[in-house]
C-alpha positions in Angstrom: 181.8 121.2 102.8 178.3 122.4 103.9 177.0 121.2 107.2 174.0 118.8 107.0 170.9 120.1 108.6 169.1 117.5 110.8 165.3 117.6 110.2 164.4 114.6 112.3 161.3 115.1 114.4 160.3 118.4 112.7 156.9 118.9 111.2 156.2 120.4 107.8 152.5 120.8 107.0 151.1 117.2 107.5 154.5 115.6 107.3 156.7 114.6 110.2 160.3 113.8 109.5 161.4 110.3 110.7 164.9 109.8 109.4 167.4 110.6 106.6 166.8 108.7 103.4 169.3 107.7 100.7 170.3 110.7 98.5 170.0 110.6 94.7 172.7 111.8 92.2 171.7 112.9 88.8 173.6 112.3 85.5 175.3 115.6 86.0 176.5 114.8 89.4 173.9 116.9 91.4 173.1 115.4 94.8 169.6 115.6 96.1 169.0 115.2 99.8 165.9 113.3 100.8 164.0 112.5 104.0 161.6 109.8 105.0 158.4 111.2 106.5 155.1 110.1 107.8 151.9 111.9 106.9 149.0 112.6 109.3 146.9 110.2 107.2 149.3 107.3 108.1 151.2 107.0 104.8 155.0 107.0 104.7 156.7 108.8 101.9 160.2 110.0 100.8 160.4 113.7 99.9 163.2 116.2 98.9 164.7 118.4 101.6 164.3 121.5 99.4 160.5 120.8 99.1 160.1 120.6 102.9 162.1 123.8 103.6 160.4 125.8 100.8 156.9 124.6 101.8 156.1 123.1 98.4 155.6 119.7 99.9 153.1 119.5 102.7 151.6 116.0 102.6 151.9 112.6 100.9 149.4 113.7 98.3 146.2 113.5 100.3 146.0 117.2 100.8 146.0 117.8 97.0 143.3 115.2 96.5 141.0 116.8 99.1 141.5 120.3 97.6 140.6 119.0 94.1 137.6 117.1 95.4 136.2 120.1 97.3 136.6 122.3 94.2 134.1 120.0 92.2 131.8 119.4 95.2 128.9 121.6 96.2 127.6 120.0 99.4 129.8 117.0 100.0 126.9 114.6 100.6 126.7 112.8 97.3 129.0 109.9 98.5 127.8 109.9 102.1 124.0 110.0 101.9 123.1 106.5 100.7 120.5 106.5 97.8 119.1 109.9 98.6 121.3 111.8 96.1 120.5 109.3 93.2 116.9 109.6 94.2 117.0 113.4 94.0 118.7 113.3 90.6 116.2 110.8 89.2 113.2 113.0 90.3 114.8 116.0 88.5 115.5 113.8 85.5 111.9 112.6 85.0 110.5 116.0 85.7 112.7 118.1 83.3 114.5 115.9 80.8 112.2 115.4 77.8 114.3 112.4 76.6 113.5 110.4 79.8 111.1 107.5 79.2 109.1 108.6 82.3 108.8 112.2 81.3 105.3 111.8 79.8 104.0 110.6 83.2 105.7 113.4 85.2 107.1 116.5 83.5 104.7 116.0 80.5 101.8 116.2 82.9 103.1 119.4 84.5 104.6 117.8 87.6 107.8 119.6 88.7 110.1 119.8 91.8 109.7 122.8 94.0 112.5 125.4 93.7 113.5 124.8 97.3 114.6 121.2 96.5 115.5 121.7 92.8 118.3 124.2 93.6 119.6 122.7 96.9 120.1 119.1 97.6 121.0 119.8 101.2 117.5 120.9 102.0 116.1 117.8 100.4 118.5 115.7 102.4 117.5 117.4 105.7 113.8 117.0 104.9 114.2 113.3 104.1 116.1 112.6 107.4 113.5 114.5 109.5 110.6 112.7 107.8 111.5 109.1 108.5 114.0 108.1 105.7 116.0 105.0 106.6 118.5 102.9 104.7 116.7 99.6 105.3 116.5 96.8 102.8 114.6 93.4 102.7 116.3 90.0 102.5 116.2 90.3 98.7 118.1 93.6 98.7 115.0 95.7 97.9 114.7 99.1 99.6 111.9 99.1 102.2 111.0 102.8 101.9 110.3 104.9 98.8 109.3 108.5 98.2 105.6 109.0 97.4 103.4 111.9 96.4 100.2 112.1 98.5 98.4 113.8 95.6 99.4 111.8 92.5 98.8 114.9 90.4 100.7 117.3 92.7 104.4 118.4 92.6 107.4 117.1 94.5 107.4 119.4 97.5 107.6 119.0 101.3 103.9 119.2 102.0 103.0 116.6 99.3 105.7 114.0 99.8 106.4 111.2 102.2 108.4 108.0 102.6 106.3 104.8 102.6 106.7 101.1 101.7 106.3 99.8 98.1 103.1 98.0 99.1 101.5 101.3 100.4 102.7 103.2 97.3 101.0 100.6 95.0 97.7 101.7 96.5 98.3 105.3 95.7 98.3 105.5 91.9 96.2 107.2 89.3 94.5 103.9 88.3 94.1 102.7 91.9 90.5 102.2 93.0 89.4 103.0 96.6 88.0 100.0 98.5 84.8 101.8 99.3 84.1 102.4 95.6 85.0 98.9 94.4 81.4 98.0 93.2 79.2 99.8 90.8 75.8 99.3 89.0 76.0 98.9 85.3 73.9 101.7 83.7 73.0 99.4 80.8 71.9 96.1 82.3 71.5 97.1 85.9 73.8 94.4 87.3 76.3 95.1 90.1 79.9 94.5 89.1 83.3 94.7 90.7 85.7 97.3 89.4 89.0 96.2 88.0 92.2 98.1 87.5 91.0 99.6 84.3 90.9 103.3 83.6 87.5 104.7 83.0 85.5 101.5 83.6 81.8 102.3 83.6 80.0 99.1 82.6 80.2 95.4 83.5 81.3 94.2 80.1 82.6 95.4 76.7 79.2 94.6 75.3 77.4 97.0 77.7 80.2 99.5 77.1 79.6 99.5 73.4 75.8 100.0 73.9 76.5 102.9 76.3 79.0 104.4 73.9 76.4 104.7 71.1 73.9 106.1 73.5 76.3 108.9 74.5 77.3 109.4 70.8 74.0 109.4 68.9 75.6 110.8 65.7 77.6 107.6 65.3 75.6 104.9 63.6 75.6 101.6 65.5 75.9 98.5 63.4 75.8 96.1 66.4 72.7 93.9 66.8 71.8 91.1 69.1 71.1 87.7 67.6 67.6 86.4 68.7 68.9 82.8 68.7 72.2 82.9 70.6 71.8 86.3 72.2 75.3 87.3 71.1 76.1 90.8 69.6 77.3 90.8 66.0 78.2 93.4 63.4 75.5 93.9 60.9 77.8 95.9 58.6 79.4 93.4 56.3 81.3 94.0 53.0 81.6 97.7 53.7 77.9 98.5 53.5 75.0 98.1 56.0 73.3 94.8 55.9 69.8 94.2 57.4 70.9 91.0 58.9 68.8 89.6 61.7 70.9 86.6 62.7 74.6 86.4 63.4 75.2 83.3 61.2 73.5 80.8 58.8 73.3 78.3 61.6 71.2 80.7 63.8 69.0 81.5 60.7 68.5 77.8 60.1 67.4 77.4 63.8 64.7 80.0 63.3 63.4 78.3 60.1 63.8 74.7 61.4 61.1 72.1 61.1 58.4 71.7 63.6 59.2 69.3 66.5 56.4 67.2 68.0 56.5 65.8 71.5 53.7 64.7 73.8 51.1 65.8 71.3 52.5 69.3 71.1 54.0 70.9 68.0 56.4 73.9 68.2 59.4 75.3 66.4 62.8 75.3 68.0 62.6 78.8 69.4 59.2 78.0 71.0 60.5 74.8 72.6 63.5 76.8 73.9 61.2 79.3 75.7 59.0 76.4 77.1 61.8 74.3 78.6 64.2 77.2 79.4 67.1 75.9 77.3 68.9 78.0 74.7 67.8 77.2 71.1 71.5 76.9 70.1 71.9 74.0 72.6 68.8 72.2 71.3 70.1 72.5 67.7 73.5 71.2 68.8 71.9 68.1 70.4 70.0 67.5 67.2 73.3 67.5 65.3 74.7 64.9 67.8 71.9 62.5 66.8 69.7 62.8 69.9 66.1 61.9 69.8 63.4 64.6 70.3 62.6 63.2 73.7 66.2 63.3 74.8 66.6 66.8 73.4 63.7 68.2 75.3 63.9 66.3 78.6 67.7 66.2 79.3 68.7 69.0 81.6 71.8 71.1 81.0 75.2 70.0 82.4 75.5 71.2 85.9 71.8 70.9 86.5 71.6 67.1 87.1 69.2 67.6 90.0 67.0 70.0 88.0 63.7 68.6 86.7 62.6 69.1 83.2 59.5 71.4 82.7 58.0 68.8 80.5 
């Protein structure tokens, strides 16, 4: 009978033998000697004696998992860098993947990531840590800092990127308007107006914008006219052909051809009375439809002008 070798206390790779474990016997009567061991990672396991002596068993399995993990890992930071690795991947995705929804705003406009960052995440990680990146979130779980390009038309590169808050980034967009340039003078009517978040805004209103458009494009025929009664623009092209219409509607036409009104010995048409008392002719005609008398129509001030005195 062979003498049993005592392996207690001996170390094999990461395994330290604690004591002898129960042997196993196969169906053919072959006995396999086993030992209980503790691994450097803290796990206890039972291994065959032959595996320990031949060097085929060196750990509880943790060594094999580390080797496999390192084979598929380039830098080892993807699981230990917070949201920097997903951020790096998302930048590459919207700059180079044509199926990305945001590609038209980034890669489609010629924006790319510099070769230094594109081919090496470690360099991007070091730059982010050195330039103020922090894993901070608000009470709602929203990240406080986000990456921003100083020049919104520039590339993702160290000299053009920074980490700022979402509120600061909202002020650095293509359609953002500097505070010092927030007011302009309308080139059509000469009024000062406040710029809104609208790309290419040049005039104070769509009406002035249309007038300016036809001035800049004289080859395009303008069918827009201004009604002399209500002062509203209308399309004089009706039914597919140009119409020499003067008024926007039959109601305004009736206003211009209305009967002569007499008050205090004076006789004038509606348009003339409107110029005299400073009230729109449309408003005078509406009062007439409500059944007002001529005196009430011409002497009652507009709503919001109760303290104003009539010119009559």
